[in-house]
N, C-alpha and C positions, 0 to 999 in steps of 0.2 A: 340502452334505454335509460333516460334520466328520471329520477324521482320527481323532478320539477315538471316533467312533461310525460307522464305515464300514459299507457294505452288504456282507454276506457271505451268499451263498445256498448252501444245501445241496442237492446233487444225489445221488440214490441211485446212479444208474448212467449213464455217458456214455462215448462212445468216447474223447474227448479234451476236457479242460476248455478248452484253447486253441481247438479247433474250435467249441465251444459259445459261448465268449466272442466269437470273431470273428463268428459268426452274429448275435449280439446287436448287435454294432457295425453290421453291414450292415443290420440291420432297424431301426436307429435307436432301439434299446431300451437301449443301454448309456450310462452316464454315468461320468465320471472317478472312479476309485477303487473302482468296483464289483468284486466278486470272486465266484468260484464254486469251491466245494469239491466233489470227487467222492468218495463212499464207495467206489465201484468205477469205475476208469478202465481200460477194456479195450483201448484202442489209444493209449496215451499216447505223446507225442512226445519224443524226445531230440534232442541236437545232431546235425547233419550227417546227418539222415534216419534216425537210429537210433530204436528204440522204447524208451520208458521203462517198465521192468518194475516192477510194484507189486502186492502181494497185496491182494485186496479187504478193506476195512475196517481195514487196519493202518497206513496211512501217510498223509502229506499229499500230495494232488494238488490244486493250487490255481492258478487263473489270475486275474490282476488286470489290469483295463483302466486304462490311464493315458493322459493327453493331454499329451505332452511338447513342445508347440508352441513353447516358448521355446528349444528345442535345435535347432541346424542339423542337417538330416538326415545330413550328413557326420560329425557328432560323436556318433553313436549309442552309442559306447563310454561316454560320460558316463552315460547311463541304465543301461547294463549294470553299470557299477561301483557305482552307487547301489543298484540292486536286489540285487546281490551282497552289499553291506554290510548291507542290511536282513536278508537271510537269515543272514548271519554273526551279526548282533546277536541274532537269535532263537535260533539253535542254540547259540552260545557261552554264553548264559544258563544252559543246562541241561548242556551237555557240557564247559564249561570252556575254559581258555586254550590247549588243544591244538587248538582249532578254527582252520582257515585257509581262505583263498580260493585255489583252484587256478585259474590263468589258463585261460580268461577269467572263468568265473563258477561253477565247481563248489564245493561246500562239502565240505571234508575235515576229518577228525578223525584225528590222527596221519598215517598213510599210507593211510587208507581213505576211500572216498567215501560221504558221508552224504546228499548231495543234489545236484541239478543244476537249471539254469535255462535255459529256451528263450524268447527274446523274438522275437515276430513283429510286424513293423512295417507300418503303413499310411501312405503318403505321399500328400498331395494335390499334384498337379502342375497348375500354372496355374489353381488355384482349383476344378478340377472332377474331374480324373482321379484315381481312387483306385488305388494300385498298391503291390505289395510291394517294388518295385525302387526303391531310393533313389539308384541310380547310372545312371539312364537318360541317354543322350546326346541332345542336341538335334539337330534336323534341320539340314542344311547351310544356311548363310546366314540362319539365324533366331536370335533372341536366346535365351540360355539360359533354360530354363523356371524359373518360380518354384515352389519346393517348400516344403511345410509338413509338418512331422513331426506328423501329426494324431493317430494312435493307436498305442499299443504294447500288445500282449497279452503279459503277462509270466507264463509258465508256470513254476511252481516245484514240484519234487518233492522231498520230504524223507522219508527212512526213519525211521519212528517205532517201531512195535512189531514189525516183521518180523524174524525171527531165522533163517529159512531162505531162501537165495537161489539162483537158477539158477547152475549151474556155469560158464556162460560169462561171468559177472560176476566180474572178477578180485579185487576188493578192496572189497566193500560193507561198510557198518556201519550200524547203526540206533541210535537214542537208547536203546532198551531194552537193547541189548547193552552200551552204554557205562555206563548208570546202574543196570541191573538192575531197573528199574521199568516197569510198564505205564502208558501215557499215553492221554488222550483226544485223538485226532488232530484232531477238529473244533475243540475248544477251543484247541489249540495253533495250528491254522491261523488262528484269529482273532488270536492274538498275532503270528504271522508277518505277516499282512496289515497290521497297524498298524505293525510295524517297517519294512516296505517303504515305506508311505506317509510315514512320518516321514523316511526318507532321501530320498524324492522331494522333499518340501518343503524339506529342507536344500539340495538341489541347486537348486531353483527360487529360493530366497531368498538363499542365500549364494554360489552359483556352484560351479564344479567343483573348485576348488583344494583345499578341505578334504576333499572326498570322495576326490579322487585321492590325497592324502597318506595318508589312513586306509587306503585300498585297498592301497597299497604296504606299509604296516606289517603288514597281515594276509596278505600274499602267501605262499603255500606255496612252500617251497624257495628263497626269496630268498637270493642269495649262496651257494647250494649247487649241487653238481654233479648233473646229471640226464641220463638217456639220452633221446634223441629219434630219431624216424625221419622222413626226408624222402625220398619216393619209395621206392627200395629200399635206401637207405643209412641205417645206424644210427650215430649219433655221440653223444658225450658233451660237455656244455657246462655252464657256470655261468650260472645265471639272474641277470642283473644288474639289470634294472628292467623297467618297462612304459612305453612312450611315452604321451603324453596322448591319442593317438588309438587306443590299445589294442594296439599291437604288442608282442610279447615280445622283449626284447633279450637275446641270448645271447653269451657270450664263449667261443669255442673258438680256432681259429687267429686269428681277428679277431673284432671285435664286429659282430654282425649283428642286424637286426630282422626279425621274422617276423609275418605276418598269421595270424589264426586260420584253420585249415584248411590252411595251408601246411606245417605239421609236425605230427607226432603224438607224444604222450608214450608212452614205452615203460614200461608198468606192470608191476611185479613182483607176481605173484600171492601173496596172503597165505594 
């Protein structure tokens, strides 16, 4: 399969494109680079167990199956950054240079969220066991297990034609709101698909360094102050950088690095 002519399958209605793609993986029907687009996704997944909300027929709901077996399972951020850059490439083509990547992999335009990414991983342990957990510990007195980053299901949601959003979403934006135009979401999904595969091939052939440097250049609020919440404490800090393993480095009283899920952004409602 060529990245210039990848397989993209249209689904009229499905609970979650990620669920559907994962089922194809388990059934042995998926190949690297295949993707599924849903016209109506009625139980879409977001980060940290949240639901991804999307009106039927108006947006991109896309899942791409990748085989990142050249990446160590402990370096999953490398894939996350490459996929985020692919989504950035696609959206910025139409929305312009105010497009940014919000750590770890949301797509932002100005201070508003245009899209999100959820990557679900399958790791082969000792050649046979298929698991979602890339951080399993070995049993006592046994050698560490051999792990292979076999599959990644990359779910991408992008707001395209939707102009009315639920009140609980604080800062959404769509391509139509930015450009004033209606778009063919399935056609655009094909472009997004190719952008992601292109960045994946860049990661495979050139390594992580160029991806990482571009990711940092596109980072939302880099060297700017932002409010965060950790447990019950809200604090303000300057976003300094991202570590190569994907931690967010903040400067407040001191410089500290945070894992995804350890802190929350405090979002101002637009």
